[in-house]
C-alpha positions as CSV (number, residue, x, y, z in Angstrom):
1,M,-25.2,-9.3,-28.2
2,N,-25.0,-12.5,-26.0
3,K,-22.9,-12.4,-22.2
4,T,-19.9,-14.1,-24.2
5,L,-19.7,-12.4,-27.1
6,W,-19.5,-9.0,-25.2
7,T,-16.9,-10.1,-23.0
8,R,-14.8,-10.5,-25.8
9,V,-15.6,-7.0,-27.3
10,H,-14.7,-5.3,-24.2
11,L,-11.6,-7.5,-24.1
12,K,-10.6,-6.9,-27.3
13,V,-11.5,-2.7,-26.5
14,S,-9.4,-3.1,-23.9
15,E,-6.4,-4.7,-25.7
16,L,-6.6,-2.0,-28.6
17,Q,-6.5,1.0,-26.1
18,L,-3.6,-0.5,-24.1
19,P,-0.4,0.8,-26.2
20,F,-1.9,4.4,-25.5
21,H,-2.0,4.5,-21.5
22,K,1.0,4.9,-19.3
23,N,0.1,4.6,-15.9
24,Y,0.4,1.3,-13.1
25,T,-2.4,-0.6,-15.0
26,S,-1.0,-0.7,-18.7
27,E,2.0,-1.4,-17.0
28,F,1.0,-4.8,-14.9
29,L,-1.0,-5.7,-18.5
30,S,2.3,-5.3,-20.2
31,R,4.6,-7.0,-17.5
32,E,5.4,-10.6,-19.3
33,D,4.6,-14.4,-17.6
34,N,2.6,-13.4,-15.2
35,S,-0.1,-10.8,-15.9
36,R,-2.6,-12.4,-18.4
37,D,-2.1,-15.6,-16.8
38,L,-2.9,-14.5,-13.5
39,L,-6.2,-12.3,-14.7
40,G,-6.9,-15.4,-16.9
41,K,-7.3,-17.9,-13.6
42,H,-9.5,-15.1,-11.7
43,W,-12.2,-14.8,-14.7
44,Q,-12.0,-18.7,-14.7
45,D,-12.4,-18.8,-11.0
46,K,-16.3,-19.6,-10.5
47,T,-16.2,-18.9,-7.0
48,V,-15.3,-15.3,-8.0
49,P,-18.9,-13.3,-8.6
50,D,-20.1,-12.0,-11.9
51,Q,-20.2,-8.6,-10.9
52,S,-16.5,-8.6,-9.2
53,K,-15.0,-10.3,-12.6
54,R,-17.0,-7.3,-14.2
55,C,-15.8,-4.5,-12.4
56,L,-12.4,-5.4,-12.4
57,L,-13.0,-5.6,-16.6
58,Q,-14.0,-2.4,-16.5
59,S,-11.0,-0.8,-14.1
60,I,-8.1,-2.3,-16.3
61,G,-10.0,-1.3,-19.4
62,H,-10.4,2.2,-18.3
63,Q,-14.2,1.9,-18.8
64,F,-15.4,2.2,-15.1
65,S,-18.4,3.9,-15.2
66,C,-17.8,7.1,-13.0
67,A,-19.1,11.0,-13.2
68,K,-15.8,11.5,-15.0
69,L,-15.8,9.2,-17.7
70,L,-19.5,9.7,-18.1
71,K,-19.1,13.3,-18.8
72,L,-15.7,12.1,-21.1
73,W,-18.8,10.2,-22.9
74,G,-21.2,12.8,-23.1
75,L,-24.0,11.5,-20.7
76,Q,-23.2,13.7,-17.7
77,D,-22.5,17.2,-17.5
78,N,-21.3,17.2,-13.7
79,V,-18.0,15.4,-12.4
80,E,-18.9,16.5,-8.6
81,F,-18.6,13.0,-6.3
82,R,-22.4,13.1,-5.1
83,L,-21.3,10.9,-2.7
84,C,-18.5,13.2,-0.9
85,K,-20.4,16.3,-1.4
86,R,-23.9,15.3,0.7
87,L,-21.4,13.7,3.5
88,H,-18.8,16.5,3.5
89,P,-20.5,19.6,2.3
90,E,-17.8,22.1,3.9
91,V,-15.7,20.6,1.1
92,T,-14.9,21.5,-2.3
93,P,-16.1,17.7,-4.0
94,W,-13.2,16.0,-6.1
95,P,-14.1,15.0,-9.6
96,E,-15.9,11.1,-9.4
97,S,-13.2,8.8,-10.8
98,L,-12.1,5.6,-10.1
99,G,-8.5,6.6,-8.5
100,Y,-10.6,9.2,-6.3
101,I,-12.7,6.5,-5.3
102,Q,-10.2,3.9,-4.4
103,A,-7.6,6.3,-2.5
104,R,-9.0,9.5,-1.2
105,C,-12.8,9.5,-1.1
106,P,-13.5,10.0,3.0
107,A,-17.0,8.4,2.7
108,L,-15.1,4.8,2.0
109,Q,-12.1,5.4,4.1
110,K,-12.9,2.4,5.9
111,P,-13.9,-0.2,3.4
112,R,-10.8,1.2,1.5
113,I,-8.1,0.2,4.3
114,A,-10.3,-2.9,4.8
115,V,-9.2,-3.5,1.2
116,H,-5.7,-2.6,1.7
117,H,-4.8,-4.8,4.6
118,G,-6.8,-7.4,3.1
119,I,-4.3,-7.6,-0.2
120,W,-1.1,-6.6,2.2
121,R,-1.9,-9.4,4.3
122,E,-1.9,-12.3,0.9
123,L,1.5,-10.4,0.1
124,L,3.0,-10.6,2.8
125,T,1.9,-14.0,3.6
126,A,3.5,-15.2,0.1
127,I,6.6,-13.3,0.4
128,S,7.3,-15.0,3.8
129,R,6.0,-18.2,2.6
130,N,8.9,-17.7,-0.6
131,S,11.6,-16.3,0.9
132,V,13.6,-19.6,1.5
133,E,17.2,-18.4,1.4
134,S,19.2,-19.5,4.2
135,H,22.2,-19.2,6.4
136,D,25.5,-21.5,6.6
137,D,23.5,-23.3,9.6
138,S,20.4,-24.1,7.4
139,K,18.4,-22.0,9.3
140,R,16.3,-19.0,7.2
141,K,17.8,-15.5,6.7
142,R,14.7,-13.7,6.9
143,F,11.5,-13.8,9.3
144,F,8.7,-11.7,8.6
145,P,6.8,-11.2,12.3
146,S,4.1,-9.7,10.6
147,A,3.3,-12.4,8.5
148,V,0.8,-14.4,10.7
149,S,-1.4,-15.4,7.8
150,E,-3.5,-14.4,4.8
151,A,-6.6,-13.6,7.4
152,T,-4.6,-11.8,9.8
153,H,-1.7,-9.6,10.3
154,D,0.4,-8.5,13.4
155,E,1.2,-4.7,13.3
156,W,4.8,-4.5,15.0
157,T,5.6,-1.0,16.3
158,V,9.0,0.8,16.3
159,R,9.7,0.0,20.1
160,Q,9.1,-3.6,19.4
161,I,11.9,-3.5,16.7
162,P,15.0,-2.5,19.4
163,V,13.6,-5.1,22.0
164,H,13.9,-7.5,19.2
165,L,17.0,-6.5,18.3
166,D,18.4,-6.6,22.0
167,L,18.8,-2.9,22.1
168,F,16.0,-2.2,24.6
169,S,16.7,-1.3,28.1
170,G,13.4,0.3,29.2
171,I,11.2,3.0,28.3
172,T,12.6,5.3,29.9
173,S,16.0,4.6,28.7
174,L,14.3,4.9,25.0
175,R,12.6,7.9,25.4
176,A,15.8,9.3,26.4
177,D,17.1,8.1,23.5
178,V,14.3,9.3,21.2
179,T,14.8,12.6,22.6
180,E,18.9,12.4,22.7
181,F,18.4,11.6,18.5
182,H,16.3,14.3,17.5
183,A,18.4,17.0,19.5
184,R,21.4,16.0,17.7
185,Q,19.1,17.6,14.7
186,D,17.9,20.4,16.5
187,I,15.0,18.8,16.9
188,V,12.9,19.4,20.1
189,L,10.0,17.2,20.5
190,T,7.2,17.0,23.1
191,D,6.4,14.2,25.4
192,D,3.3,13.4,22.9
193,E,5.2,13.3,20.3
194,I,8.3,11.0,21.8
195,T,5.5,8.2,22.2
196,S,4.4,8.9,18.4
197,F,7.7,8.7,17.2
198,Y,8.1,4.6,18.7
199,S,4.5,4.1,18.5
200,R,4.5,4.2,14.5
201,T,3.0,1.1,13.0
202,P,4.8,0.0,9.4
203,D,2.7,-2.5,7.2
204,G,5.3,-4.7,7.8
205,I,8.6,-5.7,9.4
206,A,11.5,-8.7,8.4
207,F,14.2,-9.5,10.5
208,D,17.7,-11.3,9.6
209,D,18.1,-11.5,13.1
210,K,21.8,-13.5,12.3
211,N,23.2,-10.0,11.1
212,K,20.8,-8.0,13.0
213,H,18.8,-6.4,10.3
214,C,15.7,-4.9,9.9
215,V,14.2,-4.0,6.7
216,F,10.6,-2.0,6.7
217,L,7.8,-3.1,4.2
218,E,5.1,-0.7,3.2
219,F,2.1,-1.1,0.9
220,T,1.0,1.3,-1.6
221,R,-1.6,-0.1,-3.7
222,P,-1.3,0.7,-7.5
223,M,-4.3,1.9,-8.2
224,D,-4.0,4.0,-5.7
225,S,-3.6,7.1,-7.5
226,V,-5.6,10.4,-8.4
227,T,-4.3,11.3,-12.0
228,S,-7.0,14.8,-12.0
229,S,-5.4,16.3,-8.7
230,Q,-3.3,18.9,-9.4
231,E,-0.7,17.8,-6.3
232,G,0.3,15.6,-9.2
233,D,0.2,11.5,-8.3
234,W,-1.0,10.5,-5.3
235,A,0.6,6.9,-5.4
236,E,4.3,8.3,-5.8
237,R,3.6,11.2,-3.3
238,K,2.2,8.5,-0.6
239,E,5.6,6.7,-1.2
240,L,8.1,9.7,-0.6
241,E,5.4,10.6,2.6
242,K,6.4,6.7,3.5
243,S,10.0,7.0,2.9
244,V,10.3,10.2,4.5
245,R,8.3,9.1,7.3
246,Y,9.9,5.9,8.1
247,G,13.6,7.2,7.4
248,M,13.9,9.1,10.8
249,H,13.2,5.6,12.4
250,I,15.3,3.5,10.3
251,Y,17.8,6.3,11.2
252,F,17.0,6.1,14.7
253,I,17.6,2.3,14.7
254,N,20.8,2.6,13.3
255,H,21.5,5.1,15.5
256,L,21.0,2.9,18.7
257,S,22.9,0.1,17.0
258,T,25.6,2.3,16.7
259,F,25.6,3.4,20.2
260,H,25.6,-0.3,21.2
261,G,28.7,-1.1,19.0
262,R,26.8,-2.9,16.2
263,P,27.8,-2.3,11.9
């Protein structure tokens, strides 16, 4: 069977399997107007290596060769991730699955973070480029300081936000504000915890300078999930953790705004 025919067979199998799956990938492929055209353009791009195209096809078709899938096919008995077992023998190894490779494997943490940042930079740049809504004075409504280019992005700390919004009157005052804000909620922070609170770096920041609004932007890849985990869906849990983590920071910024007499 030649390469072209083999690819068409894989595509047809993936299409037939799509209705039986309810996950992020199936939702992406079922979405109208943009998903299939996007994949088609990617596969037609001659600058993309064939191996990368093949891995993408296997991933979205739930055919990526990993221990868990090989056991399902009867080709392997053990589902342990051998790389993690070798590098971290003190930890009970997780089943080797695509979700675990992309989201949890400690041995692949650095390349995983690099991929995450690369995707996020492209998304953030596209969001900034297409946010063309303006105020009555023709100035753009939204400002994205984190969106430098598709090759790099600028991580803002929580400390920089009150500076940009003219709510900052010095580091000593900021530390006092953080302490007082938490004390109102019966929370006592150490000096290190205070520093950690205003040193957090969200994935991105967006401002409406005229109305003095600030929005936190966070990115979790759709395939950042471990469906085999007893802890539940990793991506959903990660989003919840981020909401809780930065909820306090948004609450704090609103507290500073109210303190300075802003709505």
